[in-house]
Structures are given as structure tokens and as C-alpha cells.
FIDO-627890 format. One record per residue (C-alpha): residue number from 1; residue in three letters; x, z, y. Coordinates in steps of 0.05 Angstrom, whole numbers, padded with zeros to 5 digits, m for minus. Layout:
<NUM ala <X Z Y>> ...
//
This chain:
<1 met <m00125 00241 00102>> <2 lys <m00122 00182 00149>> <3 ile <m00088 00115 00133>> <4 pro <m00050 00075 00187>> <5 thr <m00087 00015 00215>> <6 ser <m00035 m00036 00193>> <7 lys <00034 m00046 00163>> <8 ala <00065 m00047 00232>> <9 ala <00028 00017 00250>> <10 cys <00053 00051 00187>> <11 leu <00125 00029 00202>> <12 ser <00117 00054 00274>> <13 his <00092 00122 00250>> <14 leu <00149 00130 00201>> <15 leu <00199 00111 00255>> <16 met <00169 00164 00302>> <17 leu <00171 00218 00248>> <18 val <00244 00206 00229>> <19 ser <00266 00201 00302>> <20 thr <00232 00268 00318>> <21 gly <00265 00308 00263>> <22 tyr <00228 00291 00198>> <23 arg <00292 00263 00169>> <24 his <00285 00292 00098>> <25 trp <00243 00244 00056>> <26 ile <00222 00217 m00011>> <27 arg <00180 00156 m00026>> <28 gly <00143 00126 m00084>> <29 glu <00081 00087 m00106>> <30 met <00024 00097 m00154>> <31 his <m00040 00066 m00180>> <32 tyr <m00096 00077 m00131>> <33 ser <m00134 00120 m00182>> <34 lys <m00080 00174 m00176>> <35 ala <m00074 00173 m00100>> <36 ala <m00129 00223 m00081>> <37 gly <m00105 00274 m00133>> <38 phe <m00033 00266 m00109>> <39 ala <m00052 00277 m00036>> <40 lys <m00093 00339 m00054>> <41 lys <m00034 00368 m00093>> <42 met <00014 00355 m00036>> <43 ala <m00033 00390 00012>> <44 glu <m00035 00451 m00033>> <45 leu <00041 00454 m00039>> <46 tyr <00063 00435 00031>> <47 pro <00033 00441 00102>> <48 ile <00021 00366 00110>> <49 asp <m00046 00378 00145>> <50 ala <m00018 00426 00197>> <51 thr <m00041 00419 00270>> <52 ser <00008 00404 00326>> <53 asp <00006 00478 00347>> <54 met <00023 00499 00276>> <55 arg <00081 00451 00275>> <56 ser <00107 00477 00341>> <57 trp <00103 00548 00315>> <58 ala <00139 00528 00251>> <59 lys <00196 00499 00293>> <60 gln <00201 00562 00335>> <61 thr <00204 00607 00274>> <62 gly <00253 00565 00233>> <63 arg <00202 00537 00184>> <64 tyr <00196 00466 00161>> <65 ser <00139 00419 00177>> <66 ala <00118 00362 00131>> <67 phe <00079 00297 00134>> <68 leu <00050 00254 00079>> <69 val <00042 00181 00098>> <70 met <00004 00134 00051>> <71 phe <m00010 00060 00055>> <72 gln <m00035 00005 00009>> <73 his <00021 m00033 m00025>> <74 asp <00030 m00100 00009>> <75 lys <00048 m00138 m00055>> <76 asp <00007 m00103 m00108>> <77 pro <m00061 m00085 m00078>> <78 thr <m00077 m00038 m00136>> <79 lys <m00022 00009 m00115>> <80 val <m00013 00059 m00058>> <81 met <00056 00073 m00028>> <82 tyr <00074 00141 m00001>> <83 trp <00128 00175 00040>> <84 leu <00135 00251 00041>> <85 leu <00177 00274 00100>> <86 ala <00199 00342 00125>> <87 thr <00240 00376 00179>> <88 asn <00294 00429 00169>> <89 gly <00273 00500 00156>> <90 gly <00248 00551 00106>> <91 ala <00179 00552 00074>> <92 pro <00119 00571 00118>> <93 lys <00077 00628 00091>> <94 gly <00032 00606 00034>> <95 tyr <00072 00543 00018>> <96 leu <00130 00525 m00028>> <97 asp <00200 00508 m00005>> <98 ile <00198 00432 m00002>> <99 his <00274 00428 00003>> <100 thr <00285 00462 m00064>> <101 arg <00225 00434 m00101>> <102 glu <00233 00360 m00081>> <103 lys <00294 00316 m00087>> <104 leu <00293 00296 m00014>> <105 ser <00341 00246 00017>> <106 asp <00371 00254 00086>> <107 ala <00356 00196 00132>> <108 asn <00425 00204 00165>> <109 ile <00456 00187 00097>> <110 asp <00404 00149 00058>> <111 ala <00358 00105 00099>> <112 pro <00282 00109 00088>> <113 ala <00258 00041 00065>> <114 trp <00197 m00004 00061>> <115 arg <00203 m00034 m00009>> <116 asp <00262 m00082 m00011>> <117 gln <00249 m00110 00058>> <118 tyr <00263 m00060 00113>> <119 glu <00302 00004 00125>> <120 leu <00308 00053 00182>> <121 val <00376 00051 00215>> <122 arg <00407 00100 00265>> <123 ile <00438 00067 00326>> <124 glu <00492 00107 00362>> <125 arg <00493 00099 00437>> <126 lys <00551 00120 00481>> <127 gly <00530 00176 00527>> <128 lys <00459 00176 00500>> <129 lys <00422 00205 00442>> <130 pro <00421 00161 00379>> <131 thr <00359 00119 00369>> <132 trp <00325 00093 00307>> <133 thr <00297 00025 00290>> <134 trp <00274 m00016 00231>> <135 ala <00321 m00070 00205>> <136 met <00320 m00118 00145>> <137 arg <00355 m00090 00085>> <138 his <00422 m00124 00071>> <139 asp <00402 m00162 00008>> <140 tyr <00337 m00185 00040>> <141 phe <00374 m00209 00102>> <142 leu <00424 m00248 00060>> <143 arg <00366 m00283 00023>> <144 leu <00335 m00303 00089>> <145 glu <00403 m00326 00115>> <146 ala <00408 m00373 00055>> <147 ser <00337 m00397 00069>> <148 ala <00356 m00410 00142>> <149 lys <00414 m00454 00121>> <150 gln <00371 m00491 00070>> <151 ala <00316 m00502 00122>> <152 ala <00366 m00529 00172>> <153 asp <00392 m00578 00120>> <154 ala <00320 m00599 00103>> <155 gly <00298 m00613 00174>> <156 arg <00251 m00594 00230>> <157 asp <00189 m00582 00187>> <158 ala <00225 m00534 00141>> <159 leu <00254 m00496 00201>> <160 asn <00185 m00490 00233>> <161 thr <00156 m00464 00167>> <162 leu <00210 m00411 00157>> <163 phe <00213 m00387 00229>> <164 gly <00138 m00387 00234>> <165 met <00139 m00335 00179>> <166 leu <00196 m00297 00212>> <167 arg <00158 m00293 00278>> <168 arg <00103 m00254 00242>> <169 met <00152 m00198 00223>> <170 pro <00143 m00131 00258>> <171 met <00191 m00141 00317>> <172 phe <00226 m00074 00321>> <173 ser <00292 m00083 00357>> <174 gly <00333 m00084 00293>> <175 ile <00290 m00137 00259>> <176 arg <00285 m00177 00324>> <177 gly <00361 m00179 00330>> <178 gln <00368 m00202 00258>> <179 val <00317 m00258 00268>> <180 ile <00359 m00281 00328>> <181 gln <00420 m00281 00281>> <182 leu <00382 m00324 00231>> <183 asp <00365 m00373 00286>> <184 ala <00439 m00376 00304>> <185 thr <00457 m00389 00231>> <186 ala <00405 m00445 00226>> <187 lys <00432 m00475 00291>> <188 thr <00504 m00475 00266>> <189 thr <00483 m00509 00201>> <190 trp <00440 m00560 00239>> <191 ile <00497 m00579 00285>> <192 lys <00545 m00588 00227>> <193 gln <00496 m00635 00192>> <194 arg <00468 m00671 00254>> <195 lys <00521 m00672 00308>> <196 ser <00483 m00725 00348>> <197 thr <00415 m00690 00346>> <198 ser <00400 m00628 00387>> <199 tyr <00376 m00565 00351>> <200 pro <00299 m00561 00353>> <201 ser <00297 m00485 00368>> <202 pro <00239 m00467 00320>> <203 leu <00229 m00399 00352>> <204 arg <00214 m00429 00421>> <205 pro <00141 m00442 00437>> <206 glu <00124 m00516 00445>> <207 gly <00135 m00539 00516>> <208 ser <00180 m00480 00535>> <209 thr <00245 m00497 00570>> <210 thr <00274 m00426 00567>> <211 asp <00343 m00423 00535>> <212 gly <00360 m00373 00481>> <213 pro <00313 m00342 00428>> <214 ala <00319 m00272 00458>> <215 ser <00278 m00293 00518>> <216 tyr <00218 m00319 00480>> <217 leu <00217 m00281 00414>> <218 pro <00161 m00228 00413>> <219 val <00177 m00155 00422>> <220 met <00143 m00097 00386>> <221 pro <00084 m00071 00427>> <222 lys <00056 m00001 00425>> <223 ile <00009 00003 00365>> <224 lys <m00051 00046 00352>> <225 val <m00031 00082 00288>> <226 trp <m00097 00114 00267>> <227 gly <m00167 00085 00261>> <228 asp <m00227 00105 00219>> <229 leu <m00197 00088 00151>> <230 thr <m00185 00148 00106>> <231 leu <m00152 00152 00037>> <232 asn <m00221 00156 00004>> <233 gly <m00243 00096 00044>> <234 leu <m00181 00057 00023>> <235 ile <m00193 00074 m00050>> <236 ala <m00265 00051 m00044>> <237 lys <m00242 m00014 m00012>> <238 ile <m00191 m00026 m00067>> <239 ile <m00244 m00014 m00121>> <240 glu <m00292 m00062 m00087>> <241 asp <m00237 m00115 m00080>> <242 glu <m00219 m00107 m00154>> <243 lys <m00293 m00114 m00173>> <244 arg <m00299 m00179 m00133>> <245 lys <m00234 m00205 m00163>> <246 asn <m00257 m00190 m00233>> <247 glu <m00325 m00221 m00221>> <248 ala <m00291 m00283 m00194>> <249 gly <m00246 m00285 m00255>> <250 val <m00305 m00280 m00302>> <251 ala <m00342 m00335 m00265>> <252 glu <m00281 m00380 m00268>> <253 ala <m00271 m00366 m00342>> <254 asp <m00344 m00383 m00355>> <255 ser <m00337 m00447 m00316>> <256 ile <m00275 m00468 m00355>> <257 ala <m00309 m00450 m00421>> <258 lys <m00371 m00490 m00402>> <259 ala <m00328 m00551 m00382>> <260 ser <m00291 m00546 m00448>> <261 arg <m00356 m00544 m00488>> <262 leu <m00382 m00605 m00450>> <263 glu <m00318 m00643 m00463>> <264 leu <m00320 m00625 m00537>> <265 glu <m00392 m00647 m00543>> <266 ser <m00375 m00712 m00508>> <267 asn <m00317 m00726 m00554>> <268 thr <m00357 m00711 m00617>> <269 ser <m00421 m00748 m00599>> <270 phe <m00438 m00815 m00631>> 
//
């Protein structure tokens, strides 16, 4: 199976799936050594490898369709995260009923999430179909809000550091709106502390005279979801990265041991 090209691509794909009916989901993570076996088992149980024609036929005949999305953990590189998603419907011929076998959540009730950072939220629009977007999870946003206040208290450099990080977030509309809120929080704190000094607007590019963060904060572009990376390729990459890390650790340990021996010899020489 293929792996999305980036974190933003994975988020985009999950957003597309949920917004097009794959609202029943479960997620988890595992050591990379178990990932290939897990994907194989899922393919045997559920039609995760179905073609677009097969998915269309399943919809017409009241059967569910399913997707398995996998991506390397962005905090623990030895783990692989996964999301198993399905539409409504009975079991297609030759497959098990995913709705009775798995404890799936409903995105309309329990939002699919990316670790403790982001969650998919459903936006109601008057006279239009609801839309979905990624937003920061409540606890995560509150932590960043506290950081925005601290940065405003600390000064311009702290603001630039914090908002430089925030600008690198995947700018889905929900996240983008929250970053603008954080900028407003920092501005309010700054003005309270420094009434005689104008707010430095850390989100605005240097030299820009445009007012308001909404006009110069990046927006989420269309992203190519799939490249050449497969699950087997990802596993091979993780193994190689682990090998290099272990070799570097051994080399560092040898260097420290050698330095300790030289220091001991120096201290005991006459």
C-alpha cells in the first residue's frame, strides 16, 4: 500500500475521506515491525484495496467501502500510525462486516484526530452542505494560547520564535483561524504590557504594510497525496534510520569511553 507524501498530505486525504462519507473510523499506532502484517490482515478482512469502480458499485448496492491510511509517527519514528475508515453499508461479498467487528467511532459524534494536536471538525453552513476542516484540539490550543501570552510578555524575539513555528502548521481553514486567534491574544497581552509600543505583528512578513493577519497568513494549497513511497519502502527507511542512529550511538559511546580512559591515565600518571 502507498504512504502519503507528507503529514499535510495525510491530513488532506483523511479530510477528503471523511467529507465524502467515510465517517466511521478507528485509529491507532504500532511498532513498524508489525505494520506490514497489520496491513495484510486488514486487506484480507475488509476491501481496503478496492478500485474506484468497486467502491461505486458498493455504494449502489448498499455495501460499505473502506480505506486504511498509514503514516510514520511524527514524534516516535519507530512507530506507524493508522486510520481505518468506512462508509455506511453491509459487508461486500467475501469480506467481514466492519461495523460489527470493529469498534468504529462516528465522525459526526467523535472527531477523528491526529495525536493530541488536531481533530476534524464539521462546520455547519446556512443554506449549504456542511464542510469539514482540521482544527487544533482544545487542550492543545489552550497550551498555545498560554505560550502566546508568555511570548508577548517576553518580547519581540519570543513572539517571532513562537509564530514562526505556528506559520509552519498545515493551514487548513480551522487551524488558520485559530492561529489568527492566537495572534489576537498575543496582541492584547502586548498592549496591556506596553501601551506606548505598537504590536510587532509576528505573522506579517518583514516589510509588509498590509493590516490584519488574515491577509498575509498562508492558506492550505492543493497537495499531491501519493508519491512513490510504499509501506514496505517506509519500513525499509525506518530500519535504515534506526541502523544509522544505533551506529552513531555506538560511535559516541566509544568516543566517551576513550576520553574517559585518557583522562584516567592522565590522572594516574607520575
